[in-house]
N, C-alpha and C positions, 0 to 999 in steps of 0.2 A: 637659767640653764639654756644653752644654745645647742640645738640639734644640728649636727653636721650633715649636709646633703650636697650632692654634686649638681643638682639642678638649680639654675639661677632663677630667682623669683623677681619679676619686674611688675610692680603694681602701679597703676595710675591713680591720680587723685579722684577720678570719677567713680572708682569702684567703691561700692558701699559694703562695709563689713558689718556682720551681725555679732553682737557680744553676748556672752553667757557666763554668769558667775557660777563656778563649780564649788568653791569653798569660801566661807566667810566666818571669821572667828576673831575674838579679842585675845591679844597676847600682852603679857606684862614683863617688865624688866626691872629688876631690883637694883637701885643705885644708892649712892651715899645718902641722898636726901629722901629716899623712899622708892616706891614702885612707880614706874612710868608705863601707863597702859597705851597701847596702840592697836590699830585694826589691820588684820592681815587678810588679803583676798587673793584668790586664784581665778584668773579670767582666761577664757578661750575666745578667740576671734576667728572669723572665717567668712568667705564670700559664697560658699556652697557651690563653687566652681573649680575645686581642686586646690585652693589655697587656705591654709589654716595655720594658726600659731597660738601660743599660750605663754603666759608670764604671771609673775606674782607682784603684788604691790603692798606697801606698808606705809601707813600714815596715821596721824591722830584722828582725822575725820574720814568717813567713808568715801565721799566724793573725791578727795585727794588720792586715796588709795586706789580707787577705780581708774582714775585718770593715769596714774603712773603705770598700772598693770596693762591698760589698753595700749598705751604708747610703746611700751616694751614689746608687747605681743605683736604689734604691727611691724616691728623691726626684725622679728624672729620668725617670719613666715616660711613655710615649706610648701613645695608643690607636690601634690599627690596624683599619681597616674591612675586614671579611672578607666574601667572597662564597662561601658554602659552605666548601670546603676550600682555596680559592685567593684571589687578590687581584682586585679589580674590573678593573684595566686595567694596561697597561705603564707603567713609571715608571723614571726614572733619577735617582740621587742622586750628587752630586759634592762631594767634600771635597779641597781641594788638588789633587794630581795623580792622585787616585783617582776613578774612576767605576764605579758598580755599576748594572747593568741587571737589572731584575726583570720577568718576563713571566708572565702567568697560564697555567696548564696544566690539562689535562683530568683528571678524577678517576682516580686510579691511577697517575699519572705519578711521584709522589714528589717529593722535594726534590733538585734537581740544582744543587748549590752546593758551594763550598769550605768549609773549616773555620769561618772567621770568619762568612761569610754564613749558613751552615747553623745556627750557634748562635743567631743573632738571629731567623731565620725560624721555626725550630722552636719556640722559646720564645714566639713571638708567636701560635702556633696555626695556622700555615700548613703544610699537608701536601703540596700540589701546586703547585710553582713552578719556573720556569726562571730561571737567573741567569748573568751574565757580568761578570767583573771586568776593567775596562779601565784601563790605566795602571799606577800603583804598586800593589803588592800588600802594602803595610804593613798588618799586622793591625789596628792602631789606626785608621788611616784607612778601612779597609774596613768596620769595625764602624760608625763614625760615618756613612759614606756610605750604608750599608744602613738605618740608623735614619732618616736624612734622607729617603731614598726612601719608606720606609713612612709617614713623617709627612705626606708630600705626596699620599698617596692620597685619592681622593674617592669617595664612595658614589654610586650612581645617583640616589638621591633628591636629593643636593646638586646634582648636575649638572642635573637636571630643574627644580629650584627656581630655579637661576640662569638657566635659559633660559625659565622661565615655562611649562613644559609638564607634562603628566601623566607620571609615571615609567613606568607600564605601557604608555602609548602611545609613549613615547620608546624604551623598552627592552622589546619584546614577549617577549624570551627570558628576562626576569627571573623570572617564576613558575616556569619549568622548572628553574632552577638553585638555587632555594631548597631547603633541607633539609626533606624531608617527614617529618611525624610519623607514628608507627605508629597506624593507625586500627583500631578494633574491628571484627573480622570478623563480619558478621551471616550466619548460616546461611540459605541459600536453599532453600526447599522445592521438591522435584521430584515428579513423578508416581509414582515408584517408592517414595517414602518411606512413604505410607500403607499400601501392601501389605506392606512390610517390617515396619512396626509391628504390623499385624494378625497376621502370621505369628509374630512374637515373642510376642504375647499368647496365641495358641493353644498354643504350645509351653509357655509358663509355666503355663497352666491345666491342660494335660495332666499336667505334672509334679506340680503341686499336688494334683490329683485322685488320682493314683496314691499319693502319700504319705498322703493322708487315708484312702483305702480300706484300706490295709494298715497296721495299727498297728505301732508299734515293737516289735521282739522277736518278731514273728510269723514262723514258718518254715513253708513248705508241706510236707505229708507226702510222703515219698519212698517209692516202691514198693520192696518187699523184693527183694533180688537173687535170681538163679536158684538159687544154692547153698543159700541159707537156706530156699527153698521146698521143695527136695527133702528137706532134713533134717527140716523140720516135717511133711511128708507121710509120712515113713518110719514113725514110731510109729503114726500114725492108721491107715495102710494095713494094718499088721500086725494091729491090734486088730480091724479089720473082717474080715480073713481068718480070724482065730481064731473069731469069732462065726459 
């Protein structure tokens, strides 16, 4: 199934997609000669940067079925508009008897969703979202309904352009939700810094002066101990007495 979207998706070969298997089961088909068993898989692919797609594959062996599903999913990618780590607004996707409700959430909420919805949302790059599955919970229908809901999202700029107004005036909270880049921290000079620098310079000069005044290898003379003085005075004292 192909989801219709107005946004053109252009992916390069350098982009690395992550694959996730949502459904895996064996199916059989009765023919004239007997039953023919094959493997059915449902795969979701995405780059976690706003591009996601899904498709099914069927083959006799599992690797062949996965290869078919992945190749089809990469051809059916859709672009998801993100607002920080969540979606811009609440949206509902409906496929058959399945309805999927997606609501934006505050940062740190996480992904509150089931297995099928979680696979699509996480591979699209959405980290904070609330979801509710209404009606049938068939995994195939849930995945298609989630993709249809994400494809119907609109950015604040698109809404403002349609209404003929300035986006910042229409959505004053928009600059606050944008992801801020890390700015270079410029040190602020305070009144205490010059005095600290002067004290450091004085200590450096004192240490350098002490090193220059005393050459390397110089040792200060040590006074002789008391015992050595007595021994040295002994002979001299005896000679004086003899004279």
